[in-house]
C-alpha positions as a Markdown table, in Angstrom:
| # | Residue | x | y | z |
|---|---|---|---|---|
| 1 | Met | -109.0 | -41.8 | 100.4 |
| 2 | Ala | -109.6 | -38.2 | 99.6 |
| 3 | Lys | -106.5 | -37.4 | 100.1 |
| 4 | Leu | -104.7 | -39.4 | 98.4 |
| 5 | Ile | -106.4 | -39.2 | 94.8 |
| 6 | Pro | -103.6 | -35.3 | 94.1 |
| 7 | Phe | -101.0 | -38.3 | 95.6 |
| 8 | Tyr | -102.1 | -41.0 | 93.1 |
| 9 | Met | -102.4 | -38.0 | 90.4 |
| 10 | Leu | -98.7 | -36.9 | 90.9 |
| 11 | Ile | -97.7 | -40.4 | 90.2 |
| 12 | Ile | -99.4 | -41.1 | 87.1 |
| 13 | Ser | -98.1 | -38.0 | 85.6 |
| 14 | Leu | -94.2 | -38.4 | 86.8 |
| 15 | Leu | -94.2 | -42.0 | 85.2 |
| 16 | Leu | -96.0 | -40.5 | 82.0 |
| 17 | Leu | -93.8 | -37.5 | 81.9 |
| 18 | Gly | -90.8 | -40.3 | 82.1 |
| 19 | Ser | -92.4 | -43.0 | 79.6 |
| 20 | Ser | -92.9 | -40.2 | 76.5 |
| 21 | Ala | -88.8 | -38.9 | 77.4 |
| 22 | Ala | -88.2 | -42.7 | 76.9 |
| 23 | Tyr | -89.9 | -42.2 | 73.5 |
| 24 | Ala | -88.2 | -38.5 | 72.3 |
| 25 | Lys | -87.4 | -38.8 | 69.0 |
| 26 | Pro | -83.6 | -39.1 | 68.8 |
| 27 | Arg | -81.2 | -36.5 | 67.4 |
| 28 | Pro | -78.9 | -37.9 | 64.3 |
| 29 | Lys | -75.3 | -37.6 | 64.7 |
| 30 | Val | -73.9 | -35.2 | 62.4 |
| 31 | Thr | -70.7 | -35.7 | 60.5 |
| 32 | Arg | -68.8 | -33.4 | 58.2 |
| 33 | Leu | -66.0 | -34.0 | 55.8 |
| 34 | His | -63.6 | -31.9 | 53.5 |
| 35 | Phe | -61.4 | -33.4 | 51.5 |
| 36 | Phe | -59.8 | -33.3 | 48.2 |
| 37 | Leu | -59.9 | -36.2 | 45.3 |
| 38 | Gln | -56.7 | -36.3 | 43.0 |
| 39 | Asp | -57.5 | -37.8 | 39.8 |
| 40 | Thr | -54.7 | -38.9 | 37.2 |
| 41 | Tyr | -55.3 | -40.4 | 33.9 |
| 42 | Ser | -52.2 | -41.5 | 32.2 |
| 43 | Gly | -48.6 | -41.6 | 33.4 |
| 44 | Pro | -47.2 | -44.6 | 36.0 |
| 45 | Asn | -49.5 | -42.8 | 38.9 |
| 46 | Ala | -53.0 | -43.0 | 36.8 |
| 47 | Ser | -55.7 | -44.0 | 39.0 |
| 48 | Val | -58.6 | -43.5 | 35.9 |
| 49 | Tyr | -58.9 | -46.6 | 33.9 |
| 50 | Pro | -61.2 | -46.9 | 31.2 |
| 51 | Val | -62.7 | -50.3 | 30.7 |
| 52 | Ala | -65.4 | -50.3 | 28.1 |
| 53 | Gln | -67.1 | -48.1 | 26.0 |
| 54 | Ser | -70.1 | -48.0 | 23.6 |
| 55 | Ala | -70.4 | -48.0 | 19.6 |
| 56 | Ile | -71.2 | -44.3 | 19.8 |
| 57 | Thr | -68.9 | -43.5 | 22.5 |
| 58 | Ser | -65.8 | -41.8 | 20.2 |
| 59 | Asn | -68.5 | -39.6 | 18.2 |
| 60 | Ser | -70.0 | -38.5 | 21.0 |
| 61 | Ser | -69.5 | -35.2 | 22.2 |
| 62 | Thr | -70.3 | -36.2 | 25.9 |
| 63 | Ser | -68.3 | -39.3 | 25.6 |
| 64 | Phe | -71.5 | -41.1 | 26.1 |
| 65 | Gly | -70.7 | -45.2 | 27.0 |
| 66 | Leu | -67.3 | -44.5 | 28.1 |
| 67 | Val | -66.7 | -46.3 | 32.0 |
| 68 | Cys | -64.2 | -46.1 | 33.6 |
| 69 | Val | -62.5 | -47.2 | 36.8 |
| 70 | Val | -61.4 | -45.6 | 39.6 |
| 71 | Asp | -59.0 | -45.7 | 43.0 |
| 72 | Asp | -58.1 | -42.1 | 43.4 |
| 73 | Pro | -56.2 | -40.4 | 46.3 |
| 74 | Leu | -58.2 | -38.9 | 49.2 |
| 75 | Thr | -55.8 | -36.0 | 50.3 |
| 76 | Val | -56.4 | -33.2 | 53.0 |
| 77 | Asp | -55.5 | -30.3 | 50.8 |
| 78 | Pro | -55.2 | -29.8 | 47.7 |
| 79 | Asn | -51.7 | -30.6 | 46.9 |
| 80 | Pro | -51.3 | -34.6 | 45.0 |
| 81 | Ser | -48.6 | -34.6 | 47.6 |
| 82 | Ser | -50.2 | -33.7 | 50.8 |
| 83 | Glu | -51.1 | -36.2 | 53.5 |
| 84 | Met | -53.1 | -38.5 | 52.1 |
| 85 | Val | -56.8 | -39.5 | 54.1 |
| 86 | Gly | -58.0 | -42.7 | 51.7 |
| 87 | Arg | -59.0 | -43.3 | 48.5 |
| 88 | Ala | -62.1 | -43.4 | 46.1 |
| 89 | Gln | -62.4 | -46.6 | 44.6 |
| 90 | Gly | -65.7 | -47.5 | 42.2 |
| 91 | Thr | -67.1 | -46.9 | 38.7 |
| 92 | Val | -67.8 | -43.5 | 36.5 |
| 93 | Ala | -70.2 | -44.1 | 33.7 |
| 94 | Tyr | -70.9 | -41.2 | 30.7 |
| 95 | Ala | -74.7 | -41.5 | 30.7 |
| 96 | Asp | -76.3 | -38.3 | 29.0 |
| 97 | Leu | -76.4 | -37.6 | 25.2 |
| 98 | Asn | -77.1 | -34.6 | 25.5 |
| 99 | Glu | -74.9 | -33.3 | 28.3 |
| 100 | Glu | -71.4 | -34.6 | 30.0 |
| 101 | Ala | -72.6 | -35.9 | 32.7 |
| 102 | Ile | -71.5 | -39.0 | 34.9 |
| 103 | His | -73.0 | -41.8 | 36.7 |
| 104 | Val | -71.3 | -42.0 | 39.7 |
| 105 | Ser | -71.0 | -45.4 | 42.0 |
| 106 | Leu | -67.7 | -44.9 | 44.3 |
| 107 | Thr | -67.0 | -45.9 | 47.5 |
| 108 | Phe | -64.5 | -43.5 | 49.8 |
| 109 | Val | -61.8 | -46.0 | 51.6 |
| 110 | Phe | -60.8 | -44.4 | 54.5 |
| 111 | Thr | -57.1 | -45.3 | 55.6 |
| 112 | Gly | -56.0 | -42.3 | 57.6 |
| 113 | Gly | -56.8 | -39.9 | 60.6 |
| 114 | Glu | -59.8 | -40.4 | 62.8 |
| 115 | Tyr | -61.6 | -42.1 | 60.4 |
| 116 | Asn | -59.3 | -45.1 | 59.3 |
| 117 | Gly | -61.3 | -48.5 | 58.5 |
| 118 | Ser | -64.7 | -46.6 | 57.7 |
| 119 | Ser | -66.1 | -45.9 | 54.3 |
| 120 | Leu | -69.0 | -44.0 | 52.9 |
| 121 | Thr | -70.2 | -44.8 | 49.5 |
| 122 | Met | -71.8 | -42.3 | 47.3 |
| 123 | Val | -74.1 | -43.4 | 44.1 |
| 124 | Gly | -75.6 | -40.5 | 41.6 |
| 125 | Arg | -75.6 | -38.5 | 38.9 |
| 126 | Asn | -72.9 | -35.7 | 38.7 |
| 127 | Ala | -73.5 | -32.8 | 36.2 |
| 128 | Leu | -69.9 | -32.0 | 35.3 |
| 129 | Ser | -70.3 | -28.4 | 33.7 |
| 130 | Asn | -72.5 | -27.5 | 37.0 |
| 131 | Val | -70.1 | -25.4 | 39.0 |
| 132 | Phe | -71.3 | -27.2 | 42.3 |
| 133 | Arg | -72.7 | -30.8 | 42.3 |
| 134 | Arg | -74.5 | -32.4 | 44.9 |
| 135 | Met | -74.4 | -36.5 | 45.3 |
| 136 | Pro | -75.8 | -38.9 | 48.0 |
| 137 | Ile | -74.3 | -40.5 | 50.4 |
| 138 | Val | -76.6 | -43.8 | 50.7 |
| 139 | Gly | -74.6 | -45.6 | 53.1 |
| 140 | Gly | -71.4 | -46.5 | 55.1 |
| 141 | Thr | -69.1 | -48.8 | 57.0 |
| 142 | Gly | -67.2 | -48.7 | 60.7 |
| 143 | Ala | -67.7 | -45.0 | 62.2 |
| 144 | Phe | -69.8 | -44.6 | 59.1 |
| 145 | Glu | -73.0 | -47.2 | 59.9 |
| 146 | Leu | -76.0 | -46.7 | 58.8 |
| 147 | Ala | -75.2 | -43.1 | 57.4 |
| 148 | Gln | -76.7 | -41.1 | 55.0 |
| 149 | Gly | -76.2 | -37.6 | 53.8 |
| 150 | Val | -75.1 | -35.3 | 50.7 |
| 151 | Ala | -71.7 | -35.0 | 48.7 |
| 152 | Thr | -71.1 | -31.5 | 47.3 |
| 153 | Thr | -68.5 | -31.1 | 45.2 |
| 154 | Arg | -66.8 | -28.9 | 42.4 |
| 155 | Thr | -63.8 | -28.9 | 40.0 |
| 156 | Tyr | -61.3 | -27.7 | 42.3 |
| 157 | Ser | -58.5 | -27.3 | 39.5 |
| 158 | Thr | -57.7 | -29.4 | 36.6 |
| 159 | Gln | -53.9 | -29.4 | 34.8 |
| 160 | Pro | -54.6 | -30.9 | 31.5 |
| 161 | Glu | -50.5 | -30.9 | 30.6 |
| 162 | Met | -50.5 | -33.3 | 33.1 |
| 163 | Asp | -53.0 | -35.2 | 32.4 |
| 164 | Arg | -54.8 | -34.5 | 36.0 |
| 165 | Ser | -57.6 | -32.8 | 38.3 |
| 166 | Thr | -58.6 | -32.2 | 41.6 |
| 167 | Ala | -62.1 | -32.3 | 43.1 |
| 168 | Glu | -63.1 | -30.9 | 46.4 |
| 169 | Phe | -65.5 | -32.1 | 48.2 |
| 170 | Asn | -67.6 | -31.3 | 51.3 |
| 171 | Ile | -69.8 | -34.1 | 52.3 |
| 172 | Thr | -72.5 | -34.2 | 55.8 |
| 173 | Ile | -73.7 | -37.1 | 56.8 |
| 174 | Ala | -76.7 | -38.2 | 59.2 |
| 175 | Gln | -77.0 | -41.2 | 61.5 |
| 176 | Met | -79.4 | -41.9 | 63.5 |
| 177 | Tyr | -78.1 | -44.9 | 65.6 |
| 178 | Arg | -75.6 | -47.6 | 64.8 |
| 179 | Leu | -75.8 | -51.1 | 65.4 |
| 180 | Phe | -72.5 | -52.0 | 66.6 |
| 181 | Asp | -70.2 | -49.9 | 68.9 |
């Protein structure tokens, strides 16, 4: 019996070691995306439309109360005619009385490339006076199920004469697992 004790201790140790490995914390899958959002405010290719305003919008230095719907192209580089990888669809509302800041609710719908058919949703405050702005990614579909992360954006260029602007986006998301593969 005394000779079997070391053997049983070895077996128990191996079982415990194996069971603790099964409960090891999974590492998230991290994905980084980079693209450009193309805003066009007027003309035949307009992608931003005002749909509502408050009683004080026209007298507000911050456009407070202005609500717009957007359906902006997402491209691989700053050139508006470069390859389109998706669209940013949703609403923006000027929501600060003292600073030019918008509340953003956008879904990035990917229509080309590796993530075709997938989407990411961004909701948060975008303080337009800051050079770099960060907003939360709160979810996604397709390849981005259960994604969470952050979008960092900046105004890449403005073209007032063409009534358009370009924003650069760098998005980092983490996914612990997916429900369906």
